[in-house]
FIPA-587916 format. One record per residue (C-alpha): residue number from 1; residue in three letters; chain; x, y, z. Coordinates in nm, 4 decimals, always signed. Layout:
BEGIN
i;aa;ch;u;v;w
NUM;ala;A;X;Y;Z
...
//
This chain:
BEGIN
i;aa;ch;u;v;w
1;met;A;+17.7439;+11.6362;+13.3933
2;gln;A;+17.5756;+11.8076;+13.0823
3;gln;A;+17.6005;+11.5921;+12.7771
4;pro;A;+17.7387;+11.7893;+12.4490
5;lys;A;+17.4503;+11.8833;+12.1828
6;pro;A;+17.5182;+11.6410;+11.8742
7;ser;A;+17.6525;+11.8873;+11.6013
8;phe;A;+17.4493;+11.9290;+11.2903
9;arg;A;+17.5542;+11.7112;+10.9829
10;phe;A;+17.4161;+11.7733;+10.6498
11;arg;A;+17.4358;+11.3963;+10.5404
12;asp;A;+17.2067;+11.3637;+10.8420
13;ile;A;+16.8825;+11.5392;+10.6549
14;leu;A;+16.9960;+11.4103;+10.3003
15;pro;A;+16.7219;+11.1377;+10.1863
16;lys;A;+16.8504;+10.7822;+10.2878
17;gly;A;+16.6758;+10.5858;+10.0602
18;leu;A;+16.7873;+10.4990;+9.6846
19;tyr;A;+16.4748;+10.6200;+9.5071
20;trp;A;+16.4520;+10.9774;+9.6686
21;arg;A;+16.8953;+10.9675;+9.6553
22;thr;A;+16.8396;+10.9006;+9.2823
23;leu;A;+16.5702;+11.1298;+9.2065
24;leu;A;+16.7826;+11.3867;+9.3955
25;ile;A;+17.0905;+11.3633;+9.2168
26;ile;A;+16.9322;+11.3869;+8.8664
27;ala;A;+16.6780;+11.6515;+8.9801
28;ala;A;+16.8179;+11.9031;+9.1754
29;pro;A;+17.1515;+11.9665;+8.9142
30;ala;A;+16.8380;+12.0490;+8.6487
31;ala;A;+16.6271;+12.2566;+8.8975
32;leu;A;+16.9707;+12.4494;+8.9757
33;leu;A;+17.0733;+12.4903;+8.6187
34;gln;A;+16.7435;+12.5993;+8.5203
35;leu;A;+16.7219;+12.8483;+8.8166
36;ile;A;+17.1188;+12.9524;+8.6669
37;ile;A;+16.9421;+13.0024;+8.3432
38;thr;A;+16.6323;+13.2123;+8.4381
39;leu;A;+16.8158;+13.4252;+8.6422
40;val;A;+17.0828;+13.5422;+8.3967
41;phe;A;+16.7482;+13.5271;+8.1133
42;leu;A;+16.6098;+13.7911;+8.3496
43;asp;A;+16.9169;+14.0086;+8.4274
44;asp;A;+17.0611;+14.0390;+8.0872
45;his;A;+16.8187;+14.0134;+7.8820
46;trp;A;+16.4618;+14.1036;+8.0098
47;gln;A;+16.5789;+14.3576;+8.2090
48;ala;A;+16.8103;+14.4918;+7.9908
49;thr;A;+16.5471;+14.4685;+7.6899
50;ser;A;+16.2730;+14.6322;+7.9224
51;lys;A;+16.5385;+14.8734;+8.0160
52;arg;A;+16.5693;+15.0146;+7.6247
53;met;A;+16.1725;+14.9732;+7.5786
54;ser;A;+16.1258;+15.2318;+7.9129
55;gln;A;+16.3716;+15.4601;+7.7411
56;gly;A;+16.2390;+15.4846;+7.3820
57;val;A;+15.8673;+15.5315;+7.5442
58;ala;A;+16.0515;+15.8039;+7.7658
59;ser;A;+16.1934;+16.0025;+7.4662
60;asp;A;+15.8770;+15.9544;+7.2862
61;ala;A;+15.6501;+16.1025;+7.5450
62;ala;A;+15.9236;+16.3669;+7.5739
63;leu;A;+15.8907;+16.4650;+7.2092
64;ile;A;+15.5497;+16.5130;+7.2182
65;ile;A;+15.5769;+16.7376;+7.5212
66;gln;A;+15.8537;+16.9832;+7.3803
67;leu;A;+15.6333;+16.9635;+7.0979
68;tyr;A;+15.3470;+17.1011;+7.2644
69;glu;A;+15.5082;+17.3403;+7.5107
70;arg;A;+15.6714;+17.4956;+7.1676
71;asn;A;+15.2794;+17.5819;+7.0435
72;pro;A;+15.0459;+17.4988;+7.2882
73;thr;A;+14.7435;+17.5625;+7.0764
74;ala;A;+14.4627;+17.3544;+7.0437
75;glu;A;+14.5299;+17.3266;+6.7176
76;asn;A;+14.8778;+17.1884;+6.7989
77;phe;A;+14.7799;+16.9870;+7.0438
78;ala;A;+14.5353;+16.8228;+6.8466
79;asp;A;+14.7595;+16.7283;+6.5939
80;leu;A;+15.0172;+16.5861;+6.8588
81;gln;A;+14.6829;+16.3771;+6.9176
82;arg;A;+14.6804;+16.2018;+6.5951
83;leu;A;+15.0610;+16.2052;+6.5447
84;ala;A;+15.1007;+16.0208;+6.9076
85;trp;A;+14.8799;+15.7892;+6.8184
86;arg;A;+14.9945;+15.6657;+6.4704
87;pro;A;+15.2288;+15.5657;+6.4920
88;leu;A;+15.3905;+15.6018;+6.8474
89;arg;A;+15.0715;+15.4012;+7.0112
90;leu;A;+15.0298;+15.7271;+7.2881
91;glu;A;+14.7001;+15.8353;+7.4103
92;ile;A;+14.7735;+16.2379;+7.5428
93;glu;A;+14.4759;+16.4339;+7.7285
94;leu;A;+14.5662;+16.7541;+7.8673
95;gln;A;+14.3909;+16.8210;+8.2612
96;pro;A;+14.4411;+17.2072;+8.3393
97;gly;A;+14.4361;+17.1856;+8.7084
98;ala;A;+14.4374;+16.8744;+8.7833
99;pro;A;+14.6830;+16.7112;+9.0976
100;leu;A;+14.9792;+16.5549;+8.9283
101;asp;A;+14.9565;+16.2302;+9.1905
102;leu;A;+14.6402;+15.9960;+9.1317
103;gln;A;+14.5612;+15.7087;+9.3988
104;arg;A;+14.7704;+15.3745;+9.2593
105;cys;A;+14.5908;+15.0954;+9.2315
106;arg;A;+14.8253;+14.8934;+9.4215
107;ala;A;+15.1304;+15.0318;+9.6235
108;val;A;+15.3835;+14.8535;+9.4941
109;gly;A;+15.4471;+14.8097;+9.1291
110;ser;A;+15.6799;+14.6349;+8.9269
111;val;A;+16.0367;+14.5944;+9.0118
112;leu;A;+16.0877;+14.7667;+8.6462
113;asp;A;+15.9043;+15.0599;+8.6493
114;arg;A;+16.2016;+15.2571;+8.7865
115;tyr;A;+16.3463;+15.2515;+8.4141
116;leu;A;+16.0585;+15.4396;+8.2909
117;thr;A;+16.0556;+15.6543;+8.5443
118;arg;A;+16.4169;+15.7303;+8.5813
119;ala;A;+16.4303;+15.7740;+8.2011
120;leu;A;+16.1675;+16.0387;+8.2003
121;gln;A;+16.3062;+16.2556;+8.4494
122;glu;A;+16.6418;+16.2563;+8.2740
123;gln;A;+16.4939;+16.3002;+7.9471
124;ile;A;+16.2234;+16.5468;+8.0607
125;gly;A;+16.4041;+16.6933;+8.3321
126;arg;A;+16.0812;+16.7569;+8.5610
127;asp;A;+15.9252;+16.5703;+8.8278
128;val;A;+15.6784;+16.2581;+8.6479
129;trp;A;+15.4026;+16.0329;+8.7956
130;tyr;A;+15.4119;+15.6879;+8.6641
131;asp;A;+15.1678;+15.3880;+8.7573
132;ser;A;+15.1570;+15.0350;+8.6016
133;thr;A;+14.9231;+14.8849;+8.8432
134;cys;A;+14.6187;+14.9625;+8.7546
135;pro;A;+14.4397;+14.6090;+8.5113
136;gly;A;+14.4755;+14.6593;+8.1631
137;thr;A;+14.7061;+14.7005;+7.8856
138;gln;A;+14.8173;+15.0421;+7.9334
139;val;A;+15.0118;+15.2309;+8.2072
140;leu;A;+14.9588;+15.5891;+8.2958
141;ile;A;+15.2361;+15.8983;+8.2460
142;arg;A;+15.1413;+16.1993;+8.3761
143;val;A;+15.3754;+16.5225;+8.3320
144;pro;A;+15.3541;+16.9009;+8.4932
145;thr;A;+15.3016;+17.1719;+8.2198
146;glu;A;+15.2221;+17.5531;+8.2313
147;glu;A;+14.8658;+17.4756;+8.0671
148;gly;A;+14.8349;+17.1860;+8.3491
149;val;A;+14.9178;+16.8116;+8.3301
150;leu;A;+14.9532;+16.6550;+8.0321
151;gln;A;+14.8299;+16.2831;+8.0976
152;leu;A;+14.9942;+16.0372;+7.8235
153;lys;A;+14.8779;+15.6572;+7.8070
154;ala;A;+15.1200;+15.3783;+7.6581
155;tyr;A;+15.0736;+14.9684;+7.5858
156;arg;A;+15.2501;+14.7677;+7.8348
157;asp;A;+15.4278;+14.5960;+7.5259
158;arg;A;+15.6053;+14.9378;+7.4521
159;val;A;+15.6971;+14.9846;+7.8113
160;gln;A;+15.8098;+14.6242;+7.9090
161;ala;A;+15.9070;+14.2863;+7.7524
162;arg;A;+15.6679;+14.0519;+7.7269
163;ser;A;+15.8987;+13.7870;+7.6803
164;gly;A;+16.0056;+13.7276;+8.0463
165;pro;A;+15.6968;+13.5646;+8.2113
166;leu;A;+15.7240;+13.3458;+7.9175
167;phe;A;+15.9993;+13.2287;+7.9221
168;val;A;+16.0055;+13.1581;+8.3086
169;ala;A;+15.6755;+12.9924;+8.2429
170;trp;A;+15.8594;+12.7906;+7.9792
171;ile;A;+16.1557;+12.7398;+8.1913
172;ser;A;+15.9097;+12.6070;+8.5360
173;gly;A;+15.7473;+12.3778;+8.2448
174;ala;A;+16.0190;+12.2192;+8.1054
175;thr;A;+16.1637;+12.1379;+8.4633
176;ile;A;+15.8636;+11.9863;+8.5738
177;phe;A;+15.8363;+11.7912;+8.2738
178;leu;A;+16.2069;+11.6369;+8.2850
179;ile;A;+16.1697;+11.6160;+8.6460
180;thr;A;+15.7881;+11.4074;+8.5968
181;ile;A;+16.0011;+11.2304;+8.3214
182;ser;A;+16.2716;+11.1311;+8.5928
183;ile;A;+16.0347;+11.0331;+8.8463
184;leu;A;+15.8855;+10.7658;+8.5977
185;phe;A;+16.2276;+10.6159;+8.5465
186;ile;A;+16.3966;+10.6112;+8.8479
187;arg;A;+16.0534;+10.4099;+8.9545
188;asn;A;+16.0958;+10.1698;+8.6945
189;gln;A;+16.4305;+10.1102;+8.8163
190;val;A;+16.4134;+10.1169;+9.1702
191;arg;A;+16.0377;+9.8838;+9.1891
192;pro;A;+16.2871;+9.5391;+9.0722
193;ile;A;+16.5361;+9.6185;+9.3183
194;ile;A;+16.2567;+9.6649;+9.5501
195;gln;A;+16.1199;+9.3533;+9.4366
196;leu;A;+16.4094;+9.1623;+9.4827
197;ala;A;+16.4748;+9.3183;+9.8101
198;glu;A;+16.1334;+9.1657;+9.9337
199;ala;A;+16.1800;+8.8359;+9.7875
200;met;A;+16.5233;+8.7458;+9.9655
201;glu;A;+16.3300;+8.8740;+10.2824
202;arg;A;+16.0759;+8.6689;+10.2319
203;phe;A;+16.3042;+8.3917;+10.1683
204;gly;A;+16.4868;+8.4213;+10.4843
205;arg;A;+16.2030;+8.3648;+10.7034
206;gly;A;+16.1540;+8.0680;+10.4711
207;glu;A;+15.8857;+8.2115;+10.2705
208;asp;A;+15.9339;+8.0727;+9.9129
209;thr;A;+15.7000;+8.2631;+9.6510
210;gly;A;+15.8666;+8.1179;+9.3745
211;pro;A;+16.0731;+8.2982;+9.0466
212;phe;A;+15.9824;+8.6443;+8.9592
213;arg;A;+16.0470;+8.8230;+8.6115
214;ala;A;+16.3452;+8.9850;+8.6281
215;arg;A;+16.3177;+9.3560;+8.5203
216;gly;A;+16.5635;+9.7006;+8.5314
217;ala;A;+16.9624;+9.7610;+8.4679
218;arg;A;+17.1676;+9.4656;+8.3330
219;glu;A;+17.3317;+9.4907;+8.7085
220;val;A;+16.9741;+9.4519;+8.8928
221;arg;A;+16.8795;+9.1366;+8.6329
222;ala;A;+17.2319;+8.9747;+8.7249
223;ala;A;+17.1386;+9.0401;+9.0725
224;ala;A;+16.8050;+8.8526;+9.0084
225;leu;A;+16.9233;+8.5658;+8.8893
226;ser;A;+17.2142;+8.5159;+9.1398
227;phe;A;+16.9665;+8.5251;+9.4002
228;phe;A;+16.7463;+8.2409;+9.1766
229;asp;A;+17.0696;+8.0183;+9.1715
230;met;A;+17.1388;+8.0586;+9.5277
231;arg;A;+16.7658;+7.9939;+9.6423
232;gln;A;+16.7890;+7.6939;+9.4151
233;arg;A;+17.1455;+7.5941;+9.5955
234;ile;A;+16.9840;+7.6277;+9.9380
235;lys;A;+16.6421;+7.4542;+9.8630
236;arg;A;+16.9254;+7.1307;+9.7390
237;tyr;A;+17.1183;+7.1724;+10.0431
238;ile;A;+16.7853;+7.1318;+10.2815
239;glu;A;+16.6551;+6.8690;+10.0634
240;gln;A;+16.9719;+6.6665;+10.0634
241;arg;A;+16.9918;+6.7549;+10.4533
242;ser;A;+16.6747;+6.6333;+10.5327
243;gln;A;+16.7102;+6.3007;+10.3325
244;leu;A;+17.0705;+6.2136;+10.5055
245;leu;A;+16.8741;+6.2670;+10.8627
246;ala;A;+16.5966;+6.0348;+10.7525
247;gly;A;+16.8704;+5.8179;+10.6968
248;val;A;+17.0208;+5.9043;+10.9674
249;ser;A;+16.7396;+5.8292;+11.1960
250;his;A;+16.6367;+5.4945;+11.0595
251;asp;A;+17.0013;+5.3697;+11.0999
252;leu;A;+16.9985;+5.4635;+11.4293
253;arg;A;+16.6324;+5.4395;+11.5633
254;thr;A;+16.6393;+5.0686;+11.4414
255;pro;A;+16.9415;+4.9362;+11.6530
256;leu;A;+16.8816;+5.1484;+11.9655
257;thr;A;+16.4647;+4.9790;+11.9491
258;arg;A;+16.6296;+4.6063;+11.9582
259;leu;A;+16.8563;+4.7349;+12.2102
260;lys;A;+16.5664;+4.8520;+12.4239
261;leu;A;+16.3714;+4.5099;+12.3687
262;gln;A;+16.6741;+4.2802;+12.4651
263;leu;A;+16.7168;+4.4962;+12.7675
264;ala;A;+16.2982;+4.4587;+12.8189
265;leu;A;+16.3710;+4.0903;+12.7892
266;leu;A;+16.6518;+4.0259;+13.0530
267;pro;A;+16.6383;+4.0082;+13.4246
268;pro;A;+16.6141;+4.3416;+13.6210
269;ser;A;+16.8829;+4.4404;+13.7645
270;pro;A;+17.0745;+4.7609;+13.8458
271;glu;A;+17.2890;+4.7429;+13.5630
272;ile;A;+17.0058;+4.6933;+13.3346
273;glu;A;+16.8418;+4.9360;+13.4725
274;asp;A;+17.1421;+5.2283;+13.4017
275;ala;A;+17.1431;+5.0741;+13.0657
276;lys;A;+16.7878;+5.1889;+13.0015
277;arg;A;+16.8528;+5.5170;+13.0875
278;asp;A;+17.1546;+5.5036;+12.9136
279;leu;A;+16.9740;+5.4633;+12.5921
280;ala;A;+16.6307;+5.6372;+12.6696
281;glu;A;+16.9555;+5.9288;+12.7087
282;met;A;+17.0799;+5.8577;+12.3921
283;glu;A;+16.7376;+5.8443;+12.2098
284;glu;A;+16.6498;+6.1753;+12.3457
285;thr;A;+16.9979;+6.3321;+12.2341
286;leu;A;+16.9228;+6.1625;+11.8817
287;asp;A;+16.5540;+6.3552;+11.8860
288;glu;A;+16.7267;+6.6591;+11.9842
289;tyr;A;+17.0013;+6.6572;+11.7362
290;leu;A;+16.7807;+6.6053;+11.4530
291;ala;A;+16.5162;+6.8727;+11.5810
292;phe;A;+16.8042;+7.1491;+11.5450
293;ala;A;+16.9575;+7.0237;+11.2211
294;lys;A;+16.6253;+7.0009;+11.0708
295;gly;A;+16.5094;+7.3188;+11.2012
296;ile;A;+16.1696;+7.4432;+11.0493
297;ala;A;+16.1847;+7.1914;+10.7667
298;glu;A;+15.9080;+7.2714;+10.5714
299;glu;A;+15.6062;+7.4122;+10.7519
300;ala;A;+15.4035;+7.7058;+10.5242
301;pro;A;+15.4052;+8.0206;+10.6958
302;ala;A;+15.0562;+8.1379;+10.7903
303;glu;A;+14.9387;+8.3904;+11.0917
304;val;A;+15.0257;+8.2585;+11.4763
305;asp;A;+14.8641;+8.3624;+11.7605
306;leu;A;+15.2228;+8.3826;+11.9917
307;leu;A;+14.9454;+8.4830;+12.2915
308;val;A;+14.7591;+8.1345;+12.1851
309;leu;A;+15.0549;+7.9541;+12.1857
310;ala;A;+15.2317;+8.0155;+12.4843
311;thr;A;+14.9113;+8.0260;+12.6907
312;arg;A;+14.9089;+7.6435;+12.5883
313;leu;A;+15.2786;+7.5909;+12.7075
314;ala;A;+15.2170;+7.7524;+13.0179
315;thr;A;+14.9228;+7.5142;+13.0888
316;asp;A;+15.0499;+7.2340;+12.9455
317;ser;A;+15.3770;+7.3551;+13.2068
318;gln;A;+15.1444;+7.3586;+13.5253
319;arg;A;+14.9731;+7.0364;+13.4613
320;thr;A;+15.3229;+6.8772;+13.5514
321;gly;A;+15.3489;+7.1223;+13.8588
322;gly;A;+15.5580;+7.4728;+13.6777
323;asp;A;+15.4470;+7.7842;+13.8634
324;val;A;+15.3683;+8.0112;+13.5222
325;thr;A;+15.1989;+8.2842;+13.5002
326;met;A;+15.0747;+8.4797;+13.1925
327;glu;A;+15.0913;+8.8877;+13.0960
328;ser;A;+14.9449;+9.0133;+12.7588
329;ala;A;+14.9642;+9.3509;+12.6038
330;gly;A;+14.8626;+9.4544;+12.2215
331;asp;A;+14.7921;+9.1919;+11.8790
332;pro;A;+15.0210;+8.8821;+11.9474
333;arg;A;+14.9856;+8.7730;+11.5706
334;ile;A;+15.1548;+8.7780;+11.3435
335;pro;A;+15.2920;+8.5526;+11.0280
336;gly;A;+15.5147;+8.2562;+11.0664
337;arg;A;+15.5334;+7.8628;+11.1098
338;ala;A;+15.3188;+7.7668;+11.4047
339;arg;A;+15.5233;+7.4241;+11.4691
340;ala;A;+15.8756;+7.5966;+11.4839
341;leu;A;+15.7597;+7.8740;+11.6903
342;lys;A;+15.6356;+7.6329;+11.9275
343;arg;A;+15.9167;+7.4417;+11.9707
344;cys;A;+16.1230;+7.8087;+12.0125
345;leu;A;+15.8553;+7.8866;+12.3215
346;ala;A;+15.8177;+7.5331;+12.4443
347;asn;A;+16.2825;+7.5602;+12.4943
348;leu;A;+16.2280;+7.8929;+12.6422
349;ile;A;+15.9936;+7.8567;+12.8778
350;asp;A;+16.1131;+7.4203;+12.9663
351;asn;A;+16.4325;+7.6068;+13.0003
352;ala;A;+16.2844;+7.8416;+13.2289
353;ile;A;+16.1071;+7.6045;+13.4409
354;ala;A;+16.4476;+7.3860;+13.4977
355;his;A;+16.6089;+7.6400;+13.6854
356;gly;A;+16.3469;+7.8180;+13.8581
357;asp;A;+16.0734;+7.8147;+14.0564
358;lys;A;+15.8237;+8.0545;+13.9286
359;val;A;+15.8110;+8.1435;+13.5044
360;leu;A;+15.6703;+8.4781;+13.3762
361;val;A;+15.5560;+8.5109;+13.0008
362;ala;A;+15.4693;+8.8244;+12.8998
363;val;A;+15.3725;+8.8762;+12.5359
364;thr;A;+15.3806;+9.2080;+12.3880
365;gly;A;+15.2202;+9.3101;+12.0507
366;glu;A;+15.3920;+9.6477;+11.9137
367;ala;A;+15.3438;+9.8241;+11.6056
368;asp;A;+15.7016;+9.6577;+11.4391
369;ala;A;+15.6994;+9.3462;+11.6343
370;val;A;+15.6028;+9.1005;+11.8539
371;ile;A;+15.8143;+9.0511;+12.1890
372;val;A;+15.7708;+8.7136;+12.4292
373;ala;A;+15.9777;+8.7813;+12.7236
374;val;A;+16.0280;+8.3942;+12.9802
375;asp;A;+16.1496;+8.5042;+13.3441
376;asp;A;+16.2730;+8.2630;+13.5669
377;asn;A;+16.3595;+8.3556;+13.9014
378;gly;A;+16.6508;+8.0968;+13.8715
379;pro;A;+17.0965;+8.1635;+13.9518
380;gly;A;+17.0679;+8.3164;+13.6179
381;ile;A;+17.4027;+8.2953;+13.3803
382;pro;A;+17.6925;+8.5540;+13.3790
383;glu;A;+17.6608;+8.8417;+13.1234
384;asp;A;+17.9867;+8.7626;+12.9658
385;leu;A;+17.8412;+8.3649;+12.8986
386;tyr;A;+17.5014;+8.4964;+12.7167
387;glu;A;+17.6859;+8.4326;+12.3674
388;glu;A;+17.8094;+8.1033;+12.5359
389;ala;A;+17.4505;+7.9869;+12.6115
390;phe;A;+17.3329;+7.9775;+12.2501
391;arg;A;+17.6580;+7.7551;+12.1333
392;pro;A;+17.4911;+7.4523;+12.0274
393;phe;A;+17.5419;+7.1213;+12.3021
394;ser;A;+17.6161;+7.3946;+12.5476
395;arg;A;+17.5717;+7.2776;+12.9110
396;leu;A;+17.6734;+7.6245;+13.2234
397;asp;A;+17.6285;+7.3250;+13.4835
398;glu;A;+17.8736;+7.5234;+13.6582
399;thr;A;+17.6205;+7.7998;+13.6839
400;arg;A;+17.2686;+7.6748;+13.6162
401;ser;A;+17.3342;+7.3292;+13.8123
402;arg;A;+17.0078;+7.2533;+13.8216
403;asn;A;+16.9315;+7.1713;+13.4540
404;gln;A;+17.0049;+6.8036;+13.4220
405;lys;A;+16.7732;+6.7588;+13.1299
406;gly;A;+16.8769;+6.7921;+12.7725
407;val;A;+17.2490;+6.8332;+12.5899
408;gly;A;+17.2303;+7.1732;+12.5534
409;leu;A;+17.0327;+7.2445;+12.2124
410;gly;A;+16.7537;+7.3643;+12.3185
411;leu;A;+16.8778;+7.7716;+12.2979
412;ala;A;+17.0418;+7.6565;+12.0049
413;ile;A;+16.7155;+7.5767;+11.8607
414;ala;A;+16.4954;+7.8753;+11.9539
415;arg;A;+16.7556;+8.1502;+11.8702
416;asp;A;+16.7930;+7.9294;+11.5163
417;val;A;+16.3848;+7.9235;+11.4783
418;ala;A;+16.3979;+8.3088;+11.5880
419;arg;A;+16.6212;+8.4040;+11.3309
420;ser;A;+16.4492;+8.1813;+11.0685
421;his;A;+16.1810;+8.4114;+11.1074
422;gly;A;+16.3917;+8.7222;+11.1022
423;gly;A;+16.3957;+8.7736;+11.4517
424;asp;A;+16.6517;+8.7094;+11.7597
425;ile;A;+16.6647;+8.5998;+12.0942
426;lys;A;+16.8320;+8.8230;+12.3671
427;leu;A;+16.9208;+8.7339;+12.7124
428;ser;A;+16.9315;+8.9744;+13.0420
429;lys;A;+16.9050;+8.9443;+13.3920
430;ser;A;+16.5103;+8.8942;+13.4622
431;pro;A;+16.3145;+9.1507;+13.7371
432;leu;A;+16.2705;+8.8291;+13.9006
433;gly;A;+16.6211;+8.7841;+13.9617
434;gly;A;+16.7230;+8.4779;+13.7730
435;leu;A;+16.7372;+8.4805;+13.3564
436;arg;A;+16.5469;+8.6855;+13.1063
437;ala;A;+16.4765;+8.5093;+12.7292
438;ser;A;+16.3369;+8.7805;+12.5193
439;leu;A;+16.2757;+8.6753;+12.1935
440;arg;A;+16.1621;+8.9042;+11.9386
441;leu;A;+15.9888;+8.8521;+11.5997
442;pro;A;+15.9222;+9.1946;+11.3347
443;arg;A;+15.6043;+9.2299;+11.1638
444;pro;A;+15.6704;+9.2498;+10.7944
445;ala;A;+15.6580;+9.6187;+10.6412
//
């Protein structure tokens, strides 16, 4: 069945960024207004003025021709030449036996030429030849007479209003100037918003670059100050949580250590061995819970090679009997916290080894992200339980019954680390038949 073609929407071609949208809001009306003013001026003033000027030149030319035809003598023509030059600023020349039409400098003239040609034909009552295409300060008018062709040269400023192009130049210059000022103003207003967004993104990845100067409009400064307050509250919360966890760790590890020592001094028995296993499981549960609650701690971000981390973890797993295969493509380096990312990858690989006989780890560096896909050939998880697997202390033993290790915090810790780096972990069906865990970490813009 053929898919329907998506309908065109005007908003699809509009800019998406605040900078370009604001510039469009300011520049588009200004340019449209200037265009309307220019068109109205050209139609109402420039063309009307040029039309009246052309009619005046046509009347002067018609008068010269009529005066000459009443007395077509050389003396009269000489007087008319002096009168035409002063005060009419017309140069006249009689060319007996010359053709009416001459070769034009350009094939197409000005749109205003028709005004003078029409006015000349109405005033004189005969065909005329007019040319304004040649360079220079004069235009050429040729009129047929009984004695030959009378050629008149008139200055352009008498035929066409020169204020039109000048007006257009001023309007265009003013529009460009206003748009330039708008660009500078908008850039100064948008820059604090971009700076705030970058600071929030870095803080979301755990990079604390410290406060910066709040600039821009009052609302933008208020947002920046609110962000500073929020960051301080979050940092205080993390410090309080770390102190609390340190106290919990000390308070719980001390009695556990005493119990382990007491059990070691007791005579061996099945009950003692069961108690030792229970204590080991309690200690493991405590370590895993503290690791989950502590998260990424206070590690400073640096460039991390995920391929190197994954290869080391795969080698360690192979020493303990795990069948782990590595694949790689592209650049695997990305800014992050090495210890946190190592724990994330270790949880994913250990989880795959615990449920499958074969594990494939593929590290792919793309233009905007690095992806680590961990596949196993285990029993897998039903699709409707993918999100359930990320819940803390979730043990999907009904579908992954081979997992007898841990308390269900591995995937939760791994996703917590991934999201603290701006990425995420997705589960899907593996080509090996089991489960695929895909870690995607975006590169900084």
